[in-house]
N, C-alpha and C positions, 0 to 999 in steps of 0.2 A: 187298124193300122193308121198311124198318123201320116197324113199326106206329105210328100216331099215338097219342100219349098226351095227355090233356087234364086240366088242373086249373084251379081258379078262385080268384081273389082277389076278395072282396066288401068294399065299403066304401061309406059314404053318398056320394051324388053331390056334396053340398055340400063334402065334405072333399077338395078337389083335392090339397092338400099331403099328405093321407093316402095317396092313390093313389101319388104320387111317392115317398113314403117307403117304402111297401110294395114298390113296384117296385124301388127302389134296394136294398132288403135282398135281394130275390130275385136281382137281378143280382149282388150281392156274393157270394151263396151259389154261384151258377153259376161265377163267376170262381175262387172257392176250390176248387170241384170240379174244374175244368179244370186248375188249378195242381197238384192232387193227382195227376191222371192223367198230366200231362206231366212232373212232378217239377221244375218251375222256375217262377219268377215269370214272368208273361205279358207279351208284347208285344202291345198292343191297337191295332187300327185303328178309329177312330171315324169312320164314314162320315156326312158331313153334320152333324157335331156342333159343339159349343162347349165351351170349357174349363170354364165355370161349371156345366155339367150334372153334372160329376163330384163336385160337393159333396154329392150325395145318395148317393154310392157309396163304400164303404170302399176305401182304397188297398191293403189287405192282398192280397198275391198278385200285385200289378201292378209290373212293372219299367219299362215304357215305354208311353206313349200317343201315338200319332200321330193328330192330328185333321185330317181331310181334308174340305174343303168346296169346292163349286162356285164360291162367291162369296168372294173374298179378304177382303172386308170383314167376314165372319163369323168370321175367324180371329184377331181382335185380343185376345180374352180370354185369361186365364191359368188354369192349374189352381188349385183352391182351396187354402186352408190345410189342412195334413195330407198334402199330396202332395209335400212337399219332397224326399223320397227317390225320387220317380218322375221319370225323364227324359221329356221331351216334345218334339215337333216338330209343325209345321203345314205342310200342303201344299195346294195348289190341285189339285183333281182331280174327275173325273166318276165317280159311282157306277156308271154304266152301262158304263163302259169302263176296266177296271183291267188291261189286257193287259200292262202293264209288270211286274206282280206275278205271280210263279210260283204254280202250284197249291199250296195248303197252306202258303204262305209267311208267313201271319199266324197267331199262336197263337189270337187271339180277335178276330173282326170284329163290330162293333157298329153299330147305327143306331137312333135314337129319333125316331119321327114324321117320317120322311124319305121313305119309298118312295111315299107318296101325293102327293108333290110333284114327282116326277121326270118326269112326263108321262103319256101314255096307256099302255094295257096292254103294248104291245111294249117300252116304256121300263122298265116295272116288271119285266117278265120279264128284261131285261138286267141290271138291278140285282140281282135275286134270284140269278140265275145267277152273277154275279161275286162276290157275297158268299159263296155256298156253295163256289165254286171256290177262292178265296184263303184262306178261313178254315178252319183245322183245327177250330175251334169257332166258334159265333156266337150272336148275339142280335139279333132284329129286332122292334121294336115299332111298331104302327100303330093308329090309332083304328078302331073297329068301325063298318062301314057300317050295321049293324043298329040301332045306338043312335039314338033319335029326335032327339037334339039334335046338330046339326052342330057339332063342336068349334071350328072355325076362325072361323066366323061367329056361333056361339052362337045359332043360329036353329033352331026346331023344324021337322023334316021337310024342310028345304031340299034336302038331298042325295038325297032319294028321288024327285025330279022331274027332268025333262029340262032341258037347259041353258037353252033360252029362258025357261022358266017360272022357273028358279032366278035367272036374270038379272033378271027382272021383280021377283021377290021381294026381291032386294037393294035395290031402289029404296025399299022400305018401311023400310029401316034408316037411321037418322040418320047413321050412319058412312059409308054408301055412296051416300046420296041425291044428293049433289053430283057423283058420277061420271057421265060420259057412258056411252052404251050400250057402246062398245068397252072402256072401262075395267072396267065391271061384268062383261062377258063374259070379259075377261081374268082377273079374280079367280076366276070360276067354273071356267074351264078349267084353272087351275093346280092344282086339288085334285081327286084321284080316290080316294075312300075304298074300302077293300076289305072284302069279306064274308069270313066264316070259310072258306067253300069256296075262295075265291080265294087266301087266304093259304096254305091247305094245298096248293093246286096250285102256287103259286109256290115253295114251300119243301118239296119232296117229301122224306119221311123225317124231317123235323124234328119235334120235339115242340111242343106248343101249350099255352100258358097263356091263359086267358080271364079278364080282369078284368071284374067284373060290378057293376052297380047293381041290387040286388034280383035279379031273374032275367034282366035285360037285359045282353047283352055290351056293354061300353064300350070295350074295347081288347084287341088280340091281341098275344101275344109268341110268335114262332117261334124256337126255339133248338135247337142241335145240339151234340153233344160230339165229341171227337176220335175216338171209336169209331164215329161215324156218318159214313161217307164221302160225298163229293159224289156226287149222283145227277143224271142228266140230267133237266132240267125237261121236262114233257110238251110244252110249247110249242116246245121246241127240235127235237122230232122231226118236227113238222108242217112 
């Protein structure tokens, strides 16, 4: 087993664009690193992504980006200015089931704030397994469960309680107050934030970046390089 390595990126919470900019620079550095290892510009699979996201990432070292999303309506955007030399395609697909793709068939598999939306723990295990299987290298970012502000609802402590209480707490928000019980419960059930230990378990052998606000983890990035082969997830053994 490859040892876990952890580093941190710290920035003020109010500077959301600062987080995105720093993360984009880190991602650009990893893409260049993988490009150096493989000796070619990369073919990237963006799982659950959008074209506009790549405006925060340098096109250097990228030959092709395939954007795969479960919802066809999310695929309407285009790659931003500066990506004219990068070919692109869009496909409808399920992050939990990429069986049509061979092991190691993607130079670099990427996802940003997706895994917490694919379902319960077994669904997240499937997505993580598939990403590490198809990607010679990869990058998976997700918000940290330990951070006190829930990033989707922007509510303090909401995600630290059980579903019924979270559903009741949503009724205090002007945005969700008009929703009935089933709608509010649906909003709650579609998001499952991950702790550090859970990210480590889902991506065995991957390295870990932790973005922090002061001492609090705000986001995790699990990444792996071509020299770090796919390892069976613990949950697959059971």
